[in-house]
C-alpha positions in Angstrom: -45.7 -3.5 -3.6 -45.7 -2.5 0.1 -42.0 -1.4 -0.4 -42.8 0.8 -3.3 -45.9 2.5 -1.2 -43.4 2.9 1.8 -40.8 4.0 -0.1 -43.0 6.9 -2.1 -44.5 7.9 1.1 -40.8 8.4 2.6 -40.3 10.7 -0.6 -43.2 12.6 0.0 -42.5 13.2 3.4 -39.0 14.1 2.8 -40.1 16.6 -0.2 -42.7 18.3 2.3 -40.1 19.0 4.9 -37.8 20.4 2.4 -40.4 22.7 1.2 -41.4 23.9 4.4 -37.6 24.3 5.5 -37.2 26.2 2.2 -40.2 28.5 3.1 -38.7 29.5 6.5 -35.0 30.0 5.9 -33.6 31.7 2.9 -30.1 31.8 3.5 -28.1 29.5 1.4 -25.7 28.2 3.8 -28.6 26.9 5.9 -30.3 25.2 3.3 -27.1 23.5 2.0 -26.7 22.3 5.8 -30.3 21.2 6.1 -30.2 19.2 2.9 -26.9 17.3 3.9 -28.2 16.6 7.0 -31.5 15.3 5.8 -30.1 13.0 3.5 -27.7 11.3 6.5 -30.6 11.4 8.9 -32.7 9.5 6.7 -30.1 6.9 6.1 -29.4 6.8 9.7 -33.0 6.2 10.5 -33.2 3.4 8.0 -29.8 1.6 8.9 -31.3 1.4 12.4 -34.6 0.3 11.7 -33.6 -2.4 8.8 -30.2 -3.0 11.2 -32.6 -4.0 14.2 -35.1 -6.3 11.9 -32.3 -8.3 10.3 -30.6 -8.8 13.7 -33.8 -9.9 14.9 -34.8 -12.3 12.1 -31.2 -13.4 11.9 -31.4 -14.4 15.9 -34.6 -16.1 15.3 -33.7 -18.3 12.3 -31.0 -19.7 12.2 -30.6 -18.4 15.8 -27.8 -19.3 18.2 -24.0 -19.1 17.9 -24.9 -19.4 14.1 -27.1 -16.4 14.0 -24.5 -14.2 16.1 -21.9 -15.3 13.3 -24.0 -14.7 10.6 -24.8 -11.0 12.2 -21.1 -10.2 12.7 -20.5 -11.0 9.2 -22.2 -7.6 8.1 -21.9 -5.6 11.2 -18.1 -5.7 11.2 -17.8 -4.8 7.6 -20.1 -1.9 8.2 -18.2 -0.4 11.1 -14.8 -0.7 9.2 -16.6 1.0 6.3 -18.1 3.7 8.2 -14.6 4.1 9.8 -13.1 4.5 6.6 -15.5 6.8 5.1 -15.1 9.3 8.0 -11.5 9.1 9.0 -10.1 8.3 5.9 -12.4 9.7 3.0 -9.6 10.0 0.2 -8.6 6.2 0.4 -12.2 5.5 0.9 -13.0 6.5 -2.7 -11.3 3.4 -4.1 -12.8 1.2 -1.8 -16.4 2.3 -2.4 -15.9 2.6 -6.3 -14.7 -1.1 -6.0 -17.8 -2.0 -4.1 -20.1 -0.4 -6.0 -18.7 -1.7 -9.4 -19.2 -5.4 -7.7 -22.9 -4.3 -6.7 -23.1 -3.9 -10.5 -21.5 -7.0 -11.5 -23.8 -8.8 -8.9 -26.6 -7.5 -10.6 -25.4 -8.3 -13.9 -24.7 -11.7 -13.0 -28.9 -11.8 -11.6 -29.6 -10.6 -14.9 -27.6 -13.7 -16.8 -28.9 -16.3 -14.3 -32.1 -15.1 -11.9 -32.9 -18.7 -11.4 -29.9 -19.4 -10.0 -29.7 -16.3 -7.8 -33.1 -17.1 -6.5 -32.1 -20.8 -5.4 -28.8 -19.2 -3.6 -30.8 -16.7 -1.8 -33.5 -19.1 -1.0 -30.8 -21.0 0.9 -28.5 -18.3 2.1 -30.7 -15.6 2.5 -31.1 -11.9 0.7 -27.6 -11.6 0.1 -27.9 -8.7 -2.4 -30.1 -6.7 -0.3 -27.6 -7.2 3.0 -24.8 -5.9 0.6 -26.3 -2.7 -0.8 -27.7 -2.0 2.7 -24.1 -2.1 4.4 -22.6 -0.2 1.4 -25.4 2.0 1.3 -25.0 3.0 5.2 -21.1 3.4 4.6 -21.7 5.8 1.6 -24.1 8.1 3.7 -21.2 8.8 6.1 -18.7 9.0 3.0 -21.6 11.6 1.5 -20.7 14.0 4.3 -17.4 14.4 3.2 -17.2 13.6 -0.5 -20.2 14.5 -3.1 -19.3 11.4 -5.0 -21.0 9.4 -2.5 -24.2 10.8 -3.9 -23.8 9.5 -7.2 -22.8 6.1 -5.9 -26.1 6.0 -3.5 -28.0 6.5 -6.5 -26.5 3.6 -8.4 -26.7 1.3 -5.6 -30.2 1.9 -5.1 -31.7 2.2 -8.5 -29.4 -0.2 -10.7 -30.1 -3.5 -8.8 -34.0 -3.2 -8.3 -34.3 -2.2 -11.8 -32.4 -5.3 -13.0 -34.3 -7.3 -10.3 -37.6 -6.1 -11.6 -36.6 -7.2 -15.1 -35.5 -10.6 -14.0 -38.5 -10.9 -11.5 -36.6 -12.5 -8.6 -35.7 -10.9 -5.1 -37.8 -7.6 -6.0 -39.0 -7.3 -2.5 -36.1 -7.5 -0.2 -34.2 -4.9 -2.8 -37.3 -2.5 -2.6 -36.7 -2.5 1.2 -33.5 -1.1 0.8 -33.4 0.8 -2.4 -35.6 3.9 -1.5 -33.4 5.4 1.4 -30.2 5.4 -0.4 -31.9 6.8 -3.5 -33.6 9.4 -1.5 -30.4 10.5 0.4 -28.4 10.5 -2.6 -30.8 13.2 -4.1 -30.9 15.4 -1.2 -26.6 14.9 -1.2 -26.9 16.1 -4.7 -29.3 19.0 -4.1 -26.9 20.3 -1.3 -23.9 20.1 -3.2 -25.5 21.9 -6.4 -26.7 24.4 -4.0 -23.6 24.7 -2.4 -21.7 25.3 -5.8 -24.2 27.8 -7.2 -24.2 30.2 -4.0 -20.5 29.9 -3.3 -18.6 33.1 -3.8 -15.9 33.2 -6.3 -12.4 32.8 -5.2 -10.9 36.3 -4.0 -8.4 37.9 -6.5 -5.0 39.1 -5.4 -4.5 42.8 -5.5 -1.7 42.4 -8.2 -4.3 40.5 -10.4 -6.8 43.3 -10.2 -5.0 46.2 -10.6 -2.0 47.1 -13.1 1.1 47.3 -12.1 3.0 50.5 -11.9 5.2 51.5 -14.7 
């Protein structure tokens, strides 16, 4: 319930900021840039806060070298995915599509056997939440390059928590990692829509605009 309230508060704050910025800036290009940067900035803030919380919890329990190893299990993939998203954005599409499909498969698996997943996560930690956290953070970087990231952010933000609510398991941890990707995905989609709406049509070559002389 707390995660839902925090997510709702974040959404309200973001909407207020968008309304205020749009009221002050009429130029479409500025609005497009603002929406994209707002979506990315939200995910950066979320990644930093949740990442620090996750590191602190892991280094406390189990702690020691085991805790360091567990932190590395998600930090290293996150760094690699962010590198891929920024420097190999075309190839990243295949990787992210496969990972989103994996998240969907995991969610379906949870719907089939929620008790088994609860037992597994009670022993090994919130695996689904960490996977979504890492994937969403990398997708936010990719969203600066590709519009498809916005749709993927919505999928990984909405689908798992919806299924978790039906299966009544692991809802709290998923709620903590779901709202930021959803809001960020919506901001990216709004930015792309506004950009397409106000983008000038391609210039027509003179030979196409005027009939050729006889």
